[in-house]
C-alpha positions in Angstrom: 145.6 16.3 94.6 146.6 19.6 93.1 147.4 22.5 95.4 145.7 25.8 94.9 147.8 28.3 93.0 148.3 30.5 96.0 149.5 27.6 98.0 152.0 26.6 95.3 153.4 30.2 95.4 153.6 29.9 99.2 156.0 27.0 98.7 158.7 29.4 97.4 158.3 31.5 100.5 158.6 28.4 102.8 161.5 27.2 100.8 163.4 30.4 101.4 163.1 29.9 105.1 164.4 26.4 104.8 167.3 27.3 102.4 170.1 27.4 104.9 169.3 24.0 106.3 171.5 21.1 105.2 171.2 17.4 105.8 172.8 16.1 108.9 176.1 14.2 108.5 175.7 10.5 108.6 177.4 7.4 107.4 174.9 6.6 104.7 173.1 9.0 102.4 169.8 10.8 102.1 166.7 8.7 102.1 165.8 7.9 98.5 162.3 7.2 96.9 161.8 3.4 97.2 160.7 1.4 94.1 157.0 1.4 93.7 156.5 4.2 96.2 154.6 7.4 95.5 157.8 9.5 95.9 160.3 10.4 93.2 162.9 12.9 92.2 162.3 15.1 89.1 164.8 16.1 86.5 164.1 19.0 84.1 166.2 19.4 80.9 167.0 22.8 79.4 168.4 21.9 76.0 170.2 25.1 74.9 173.7 26.3 75.3 175.6 29.4 74.2 178.0 27.1 72.2 179.0 23.5 72.1 182.0 22.6 74.2 184.7 20.7 72.4 184.2 17.5 74.5 180.4 17.5 74.8 178.1 15.0 73.2 175.0 15.7 75.4 171.6 16.5 73.9 172.0 20.2 73.5 171.4 22.8 70.9 172.7 26.3 70.0 169.5 28.4 69.7 168.5 30.5 66.8 165.8 32.3 68.7 163.9 30.4 71.4 160.3 30.9 72.2 160.8 30.5 75.9 157.2 31.1 76.8 156.2 28.1 74.6 159.0 25.9 76.0 158.0 26.9 79.5 154.4 25.9 78.9 155.6 22.5 77.6 157.9 21.9 80.5 155.0 22.6 82.9 152.5 20.5 81.0 154.9 17.5 80.8 155.8 17.7 84.5 152.1 17.7 85.4 151.4 14.8 83.0 154.2 12.6 84.2 153.4 13.2 87.8 149.8 12.1 87.1 150.8 9.0 85.1 153.4 8.0 87.7 151.0 8.4 90.6 153.8 10.3 92.4 152.4 12.3 95.3 155.7 13.6 96.8 158.7 15.1 95.0 161.9 14.8 97.0 164.2 16.9 94.8 164.2 18.8 91.5 167.3 19.2 89.3 167.5 21.6 86.4 170.2 20.3 84.0 171.2 20.7 80.5 172.3 22.2 78.3 172.8 25.4 80.3 169.8 25.9 82.4 171.2 29.2 83.8 170.4 30.6 80.4 166.7 30.0 81.1 164.8 32.8 82.8 164.1 32.5 86.5 160.4 32.8 85.5 160.7 29.4 83.8 162.2 27.8 86.9 159.5 29.3 89.1 156.7 28.1 86.7 158.0 24.5 86.8 158.3 24.5 90.6 154.9 26.0 91.0 153.4 23.3 88.7 155.2 20.6 90.7 153.9 22.0 94.0 150.4 22.1 92.5 150.4 18.5 91.3 152.3 16.9 94.2 153.7 17.6 97.6 157.0 19.4 97.3 158.5 19.9 100.8 159.8 23.3 101.6 163.3 21.9 102.3 163.4 19.8 99.1 166.7 20.1 97.3 166.3 22.2 94.1 169.5 22.3 92.1 170.3 24.4 89.0 173.4 23.8 86.8 175.1 27.1 86.0 178.0 28.2 83.8 180.0 31.2 85.0 179.2 33.3 81.9 175.5 33.0 82.4 175.4 33.3 86.2 175.9 36.9 87.4 175.2 37.6 91.0 171.9 39.3 90.3 170.8 36.4 88.0 171.8 33.8 90.7 169.8 35.8 93.2 166.8 35.8 90.9 167.0 32.0 90.6 167.1 31.8 94.4 164.0 33.9 94.6 162.4 31.5 92.1 163.0 28.5 94.5 166.5 27.2 93.6 168.5 26.4 96.8 171.5 24.6 95.4 173.9 25.3 92.5 176.1 23.0 90.5 178.8 25.2 88.7 180.6 23.8 85.7 184.1 25.2 86.5 185.9 22.3 84.8 189.3 23.9 85.2 191.1 26.9 86.7 193.6 27.1 83.9 192.7 29.4 81.0 194.6 27.3 78.4 192.6 24.2 79.4 189.4 26.1 79.4 190.1 27.2 75.8 190.9 23.6 74.9 187.6 22.5 76.3 185.8 25.3 74.4 184.4 26.9 77.5 183.2 30.4 77.3 184.5 31.5 80.7 188.0 32.3 82.1 189.5 31.1 85.5 188.8 34.6 86.8 185.1 34.4 85.7 184.8 31.0 87.5 186.2 32.2 90.8 184.0 35.3 90.7 180.9 33.2 90.1 181.9 30.8 92.8 182.3 33.6 95.3 178.8 35.0 94.4 177.2 31.6 94.6 178.7 30.9 98.0 177.4 34.3 99.2 173.9 33.5 98.0 173.8 29.8 98.7 176.2 29.1 101.6 176.9 25.4 102.1 174.9 24.4 98.9 177.3 25.0 96.0 178.9 22.2 94.0 181.8 22.5 91.6 182.9 20.3 88.7 186.6 19.7 87.9 187.8 17.7 85.0 191.0 15.6 84.8 192.8 13.5 82.1 192.9 16.2 79.5 195.4 16.0 76.6 198.9 17.0 77.8 197.6 17.6 81.3 200.2 16.9 84.1 199.6 15.6 87.6 201.5 18.2 89.6 199.9 21.4 88.1 196.4 19.8 88.3 196.8 18.9 91.9 198.0 22.4 92.7 194.9 23.8 91.1 192.7 21.4 93.0 194.4 22.6 96.3 193.9 26.2 95.2 190.2 25.4 94.6 189.8 24.0 98.1 190.7 27.4 99.5 187.6 29.0 98.0 185.1 26.2 97.2 182.1 25.1 99.2 181.3 21.7 100.5 180.7 19.6 97.3 183.2 18.7 94.6 182.8 16.4 91.6 185.9 15.0 89.8 185.3 13.8 86.2 187.7 12.2 83.8 187.5 13.5 80.2 185.8 11.0 78.0 186.6 11.4 74.3 183.3 11.0 72.5 183.0 10.3 68.8 181.6 13.2 67.0 183.1 15.9 69.3 185.7 18.4 68.2 188.1 17.2 70.8 187.8 13.6 69.6 188.5 14.7 66.0 191.6 16.7 67.1 193.0 13.7 68.9 192.2 11.3 66.1 193.9 13.5 63.5 197.0 13.9 65.7 196.5 17.7 66.4 196.4 16.8 70.1 198.0 14.0 72.1 195.7 11.3 73.3 195.0 11.5 77.1 197.2 9.2 79.1 195.0 6.9 81.1 197.7 6.1 83.6 198.3 9.8 84.4 194.5 10.3 84.7 194.4 7.4 87.2 197.2 9.0 89.2 195.4 12.4 89.2 192.2 10.7 90.4 193.9 8.8 93.2 195.9 11.8 94.3 192.9 14.0 94.1 190.9 11.6 96.3 193.6 11.8 98.9 193.7 15.6 98.8 189.9 15.9 99.2 189.8 13.3 102.0 192.5 15.2 103.8 190.4 18.3 103.5 187.5 16.7 105.2 185.5 15.5 102.2 183.8 12.2 102.2 183.9 10.3 98.9 180.3 9.1 98.9 180.3 8.1 95.2 182.9 7.4 92.6 183.1 10.9 91.3 181.5 12.9 94.1 182.9 14.3 97.4 181.1 16.2 100.2 181.7 17.5 103.6 179.4 18.8 106.3 176.6 16.6 105.1 176.3 18.3 101.7 175.6 15.2 99.7 173.4 15.6 96.6 170.0 14.3 97.5 168.9 14.2 93.9 171.8 12.2 92.5 171.7 9.8 95.5 168.2 8.8 94.2 169.9 7.7 90.9 172.5 5.7 92.7 169.9 4.0 95.0 167.7 3.2 92.0 164.8 5.3 93.3 162.1 6.6 91.1 162.8 9.7 89.0 160.8 11.5 86.3 162.6 13.1 83.4 161.0 16.2 81.9 162.2 18.0 78.8 163.8 17.1 75.4 165.9 13.9 75.7 165.3 13.4 79.4 165.3 10.0 80.9 163.1 8.6 83.7 162.6 5.5 85.8 159.3 4.9 87.4 156.3 2.7 87.7 153.3 4.3 85.9 150.9 3.6 88.8 148.6 6.5 87.9 148.0 4.8 84.6 147.4 1.4 86.2 150.9 0.1 85.6 152.8 -2.3 87.9 156.2 -2.6 86.1 159.1 -0.1 86.4 159.8 1.5 83.0 162.7 3.3 81.5 161.3 6.3 79.7 163.1 8.5 77.1 161.7 11.8 75.9 161.9 12.9 72.3 165.4 14.4 71.7 164.9 17.4 69.4 163.2 20.4 71.1 160.8 21.4 68.4 159.5 17.9 67.9 159.3 17.3 71.6 157.2 20.5 72.0 154.8 19.4 69.2 154.3 16.0 71.0 153.7 17.7 74.4 151.1 20.0 72.9 149.4 17.0 71.2 149.7 14.3 73.9 150.6 16.1 77.1 154.1 14.6 77.1 156.9 13.8 74.7 157.8 10.3 75.7 159.4 8.6 72.7 160.3 5.2 74.2 158.8 3.2 77.1 160.9 0.2 78.0 159.5 -2.2 80.7 162.4 -3.4 82.8 162.6 -7.1 83.5 163.5 -8.2 87.1 167.0 -9.1 86.0 167.5 -5.6 84.3 166.3 -3.9 87.4 168.6 -5.9 89.7 171.5 -5.3 87.4 170.9 -1.5 87.8 170.6 -1.9 91.6 174.0 -3.6 91.6 175.8 -1.3 89.1 174.6 1.9 90.7 174.9 0.8 94.4 178.5 -0.3 94.0 179.3 3.2 92.9 178.7 4.5 96.5 180.7 4.1 99.7 177.8 2.4 101.5 177.5 -0.3 98.8 174.4 -2.4 98.8 172.8 -3.5 102.1 170.5 -6.5 102.3 167.7 -4.1 103.4 168.1 -2.0 100.3 168.4 -5.0 98.0 165.2 -6.5 99.4 163.2 -3.4 98.5 163.6 -4.6 94.9 163.8 -8.4 95.3 162.6 -9.7 98.7 162.7 -13.3 97.6 166.2 -13.3 96.2 169.2 -12.7 98.5 172.5 -11.5 97.3 174.0 -14.8 98.2 171.5 -16.6 95.9 172.2 -14.1 93.1 175.9 -14.8 93.1 175.8 -18.4 94.1 178.2 -17.3 96.8 179.0 -19.4 99.8 179.4 -17.7 103.1 183.0 -18.2 104.3 183.0 -16.9 107.8 181.5 -13.4 107.5 182.5 -12.4 104.0 181.4 -12.9 100.4 183.6 -12.9 97.2 182.3 -11.3 94.0 184.4 -12.5 91.2 184.7 -11.8 87.5 186.1 -9.0 85.3 183.5 -6.5 86.4 184.5 -6.7 90.1 188.1 -7.8 89.6 187.7 -9.9 92.7 186.0 -7.9 95.5 186.1 -9.5 98.9 184.5 -7.7 101.8 183.4 -8.2 105.3 179.7 -8.6 105.8 178.1 -7.4 109.1 174.8 -9.0 110.0 172.7 -6.4 108.2 174.9 -5.4 105.3 176.1 -6.9 102.0 179.0 -6.3 99.6 180.3 -2.8 100.1 180.8 -0.5 97.1 182.7 2.5 95.8 183.8 1.0 92.5 186.8 3.4 92.6 188.5 1.0 94.9 188.8 -1.3 91.9 192.2 -0.7 90.4 190.8 -1.3 86.9 188.3 1.5 87.3 189.0 4.9 85.6 187.0 7.8 87.0 184.8 8.7 84.0 182.1 11.3 83.9 179.1 9.0 84.5 176.7 10.2 87.1 176.2 13.8 87.9 175.6 16.1 84.9 173.0 14.3 82.9 173.9 10.8 81.9 171.3 8.9 84.0 168.5 11.3 82.8 169.3 12.7 79.4 170.9 11.4 76.2 
């Protein structure tokens, strides 16, 4: 049932009072929307950037004049439509990603949050994250986003070395990054995440580790480490392919990753997912939903979602992909109320594969209780044809490289795929991959 407009605006006021709260530290993660429930996370894609970074192949565009008012109306319409079609009555978190959503106006962010609060219950302490780049995130602008309802920032620092930033095609300097970080922490204490990349061409372990240690003197309570992935069609891929730059050394990248993990753990960070580290309970509620295979709605050009369309009478979880190109997406939203280009019903096997692949990325792995939310009739032992030898189970094959773990009475194979020596920490989960092409 939709909330009155005044009540929706009241959500922003209530959210401000709850902003300084943070989740309590625990050995698991935030509670995630269960499959088939009426709860979900919501991702909103802003498709525009100032320029395309040399490594990026995300669905983003360099604008030649953007009708933001029209785009705003379409984001609002699609959010309302998907909430109705999904039957979702409670939104646990909202994530504005891109692209560079800090280029959007705070008015657009406020309009989307107001629409969500009108169409569903959006708790005052819901996590509302905005991705920001230093060059589009002045202190006054960040404050305006906070007034619009944002209570968490994810800042794309990527590096604190100016030469590396130029190589990556970033528009900010190391000094810009540190200034933005300081402003963000002042405005959103305890709720600022930073991204740092590793495995760049010609990058060395020692200097990278020193920059990570420098960052720990001024960062907040959440850090994401991502290995550069050379993607075909990007400027950096072409430079490496043509020999203008050396190919990244995977062994050095693996060493950076392992040494970086050790540095972060020593600084009090919990590695709760392959690429993500938090202390003081500052885990990302929104991304935890992805890793636990909870429901999430994807709004905006190219956004992805996973939900059961209960509001439309559906009973099967679907993977949904919105139309990629912004102008075409807007036309479809204006015609149909949403720009869903593909609907892919997920078979039971496909869903269980996702549960395993995502759950093993986390430090809690997959418990029997979590597994049985998706498949109450099939135990993990049945799935793998494993025999219980004492209190452990062995998961074999190239994907697991032989993972043998102890199994308490209520738990199953533990996770954190990073423990696998064959794993290389690639940018998989935080800045768009589960939800946008």
